[in-house]
TIRO-2110 file (N, C-alpha, C; in Angstrom, 1 decimal):
// TIRO-2110
66.9, 63.2, 174.8, N, 1, A
67.0, 64.3, 175.2, CA, 1, A
67.9, 65.4, 174.6, C, 1, A
67.8, 65.9, 173.9, N, 2, A
68.3, 66.9, 172.7, CA, 2, A
69.4, 66.2, 172.1, C, 2, A
69.1, 65.1, 172.2, N, 3, A
69.9, 64.4, 171.0, CA, 3, A
71.4, 63.3, 171.5, C, 3, A
70.8, 63.1, 173.2, N, 4, A
71.9, 62.8, 174.2, CA, 4, A
71.3, 61.0, 173.9, C, 4, A
71.2, 60.3, 174.1, N, 5, A
72.1, 59.2, 174.6, CA, 5, A
71.4, 59.0, 175.5, C, 5, A
70.5, 56.9, 176.0, N, 6, A
70.5, 57.5, 177.8, CA, 6, A
71.8, 57.4, 178.4, C, 6, A
72.9, 57.0, 177.8, N, 7, A
74.0, 56.9, 179.2, CA, 7, A
74.6, 58.3, 179.2, C, 7, A
74.0, 58.9, 178.6, N, 8, A
74.7, 60.6, 178.3, CA, 8, A
74.0, 61.2, 178.5, C, 8, A
72.6, 60.8, 179.6, N, 9, A
71.3, 61.4, 180.2, CA, 9, A
71.6, 61.2, 181.3, C, 9, A
72.1, 59.6, 181.2, N, 10, A
72.2, 59.9, 182.4, CA, 10, A
73.2, 60.3, 183.6, C, 10, A
74.0, 60.3, 183.1, N, 11, A
75.8, 60.7, 183.5, CA, 11, A
74.9, 62.8, 183.8, C, 11, A
75.2, 62.9, 183.1, N, 12, A
74.5, 64.7, 182.7, CA, 12, A
73.7, 65.3, 184.0, C, 12, A
72.8, 63.9, 184.3, N, 13, A
71.6, 64.0, 185.3, CA, 13, A
72.4, 63.3, 186.5, C, 13, A
73.2, 62.4, 186.8, N, 14, A
73.5, 62.1, 187.6, CA, 14, A
73.2, 61.7, 188.4, C, 14, A
72.0, 60.4, 187.5, N, 15, A
71.5, 59.2, 188.0, CA, 15, A
71.7, 58.1, 187.2, C, 15, A
71.8, 56.5, 187.4, N, 16, A
72.2, 55.2, 186.9, CA, 16, A
71.1, 55.2, 185.1, C, 16, A
72.0, 54.6, 184.2, N, 17, A
71.5, 54.3, 183.6, CA, 17, A
69.6, 53.9, 183.5, C, 17, A
69.7, 52.5, 183.9, N, 18, A
68.5, 51.9, 184.3, CA, 18, A
67.5, 52.4, 184.5, C, 18, A
67.6, 54.0, 185.6, N, 19, A
66.8, 54.9, 186.0, CA, 19, A
66.0, 55.8, 184.7, C, 19, A
66.8, 56.3, 184.2, N, 20, A
66.4, 56.5, 182.8, CA, 20, A
65.7, 55.5, 182.1, C, 20, A
65.9, 54.7, 181.7, N, 21, A
65.1, 53.9, 181.0, CA, 21, A
63.9, 53.2, 181.6, C, 21, A
63.9, 53.4, 183.3, N, 22, A
62.7, 53.1, 183.2, CA, 22, A
61.8, 54.7, 183.0, C, 22, A
61.6, 56.0, 183.7, N, 23, A
61.6, 56.5, 183.5, CA, 23, A
60.6, 57.5, 182.1, C, 23, A
61.4, 57.2, 180.7, N, 24, A
61.5, 57.3, 179.1, CA, 24, A
60.8, 55.9, 179.3, C, 24, A
60.5, 55.1, 179.5, N, 25, A
58.9, 53.9, 179.7, CA, 25, A
58.0, 54.2, 180.4, C, 25, A
58.1, 55.2, 181.1, N, 26, A
57.0, 55.2, 182.2, CA, 26, A
56.2, 56.4, 181.4, C, 26, A
56.9, 57.4, 180.8, N, 27, A
56.7, 58.2, 180.1, CA, 27, A
56.2, 58.0, 178.5, C, 27, A
56.7, 57.3, 178.4, N, 28, A
56.2, 56.7, 177.0, CA, 28, A
54.9, 56.5, 177.0, C, 28, A
54.7, 55.3, 178.5, N, 29, A
53.2, 54.5, 179.0, CA, 29, A
51.9, 55.8, 178.9, C, 29, A
52.3, 57.0, 179.3, N, 30, A
51.7, 57.7, 180.0, CA, 30, A
51.5, 59.0, 178.4, C, 30, A
51.8, 59.0, 177.4, N, 31, A
52.1, 59.1, 176.0, CA, 31, A
51.2, 58.7, 175.1, C, 31, A
51.4, 56.7, 175.3, N, 32, A
49.6, 56.7, 174.9, CA, 32, A
49.1, 56.6, 175.2, C, 32, A
48.7, 57.1, 176.9, N, 33, A
47.6, 56.6, 177.1, CA, 33, A
46.8, 58.2, 176.8, C, 33, A
47.5, 59.3, 176.8, N, 34, A
47.0, 60.7, 176.4, CA, 34, A
46.7, 60.6, 174.9, C, 34, A
47.3, 59.7, 174.4, N, 35, A
47.2, 59.4, 172.3, CA, 35, A
46.4, 58.4, 171.8, C, 35, A
46.4, 58.4, 173.0, N, 36, A
45.0, 56.6, 172.8, CA, 36, A
43.9, 57.6, 171.2, C, 36, A
44.4, 56.1, 170.8, N, 37, A
43.4, 56.4, 169.6, CA, 37, A
43.5, 57.6, 168.6, C, 37, A
45.0, 58.4, 168.8, N, 38, A
45.3, 59.2, 167.5, CA, 38, A
46.0, 58.6, 166.6, C, 38, A
47.3, 57.3, 167.7, N, 39, A
48.1, 57.3, 167.7, CA, 39, A
49.0, 55.8, 168.1, C, 39, A
49.4, 54.6, 167.6, N, 40, A
49.6, 53.7, 168.6, CA, 40, A
51.1, 53.4, 169.5, C, 40, A
50.9, 52.2, 170.0, N, 41, A
52.4, 52.7, 170.5, CA, 41, A
53.5, 52.7, 170.6, C, 41, A
53.2, 52.0, 168.8, N, 42, A
54.9, 51.8, 168.1, CA, 42, A
54.7, 53.0, 167.5, C, 42, A
54.0, 53.5, 167.0, N, 43, A
54.3, 54.6, 166.9, CA, 43, A
54.8, 55.9, 167.1, C, 43, A
54.2, 55.8, 168.3, N, 44, A
54.8, 56.7, 169.7, CA, 44, A
56.7, 56.0, 169.9, C, 44, A
56.2, 55.0, 169.6, N, 45, A
57.3, 55.0, 169.9, CA, 45, A
59.0, 54.6, 169.3, C, 45, A
58.2, 54.6, 167.7, N, 46, A
59.4, 55.0, 166.4, CA, 46, A
59.8, 56.6, 167.3, C, 46, A
58.5, 57.4, 166.8, N, 47, A
59.4, 58.6, 167.0, CA, 47, A
60.2, 59.2, 168.4, C, 47, A
59.9, 58.5, 169.5, N, 48, A
60.7, 58.8, 169.9, CA, 48, A
62.9, 57.6, 169.9, C, 48, A
62.2, 56.6, 169.6, N, 49, A
63.8, 56.3, 168.6, CA, 49, A
64.7, 57.1, 168.1, C, 49, A
63.6, 57.9, 167.2, N, 50, A
63.9, 58.5, 165.6, CA, 50, A
64.7, 59.8, 166.6, C, 50, A
64.2, 60.5, 168.0, N, 51, A
65.2, 61.1, 168.4, CA, 51, A
65.9, 61.1, 169.5, C, 51, A
66.3, 59.4, 169.0, N, 52, A
67.6, 59.6, 169.5, CA, 52, A
67.4, 59.6, 171.6, C, 52, A
65.3, 59.0, 171.6, N, 53, A
65.4, 59.2, 172.7, CA, 53, A
65.5, 57.6, 173.6, C, 53, A
65.1, 56.5, 172.9, N, 54, A
65.1, 55.4, 173.8, CA, 54, A
66.4, 54.6, 173.3, C, 54, A
END
């Protein structure tokens, strides 16, 4: 989330860090389905990690 870590994102959103993690996990799963056949889940995950989202 714009360079924020999970803890920072949770604080900014007023939610628990576990909620941030679960929402990111669901979003990653949806992206994997949308990108089926074009990118592997690992590639999508790596992009998220690189962007400091996970």
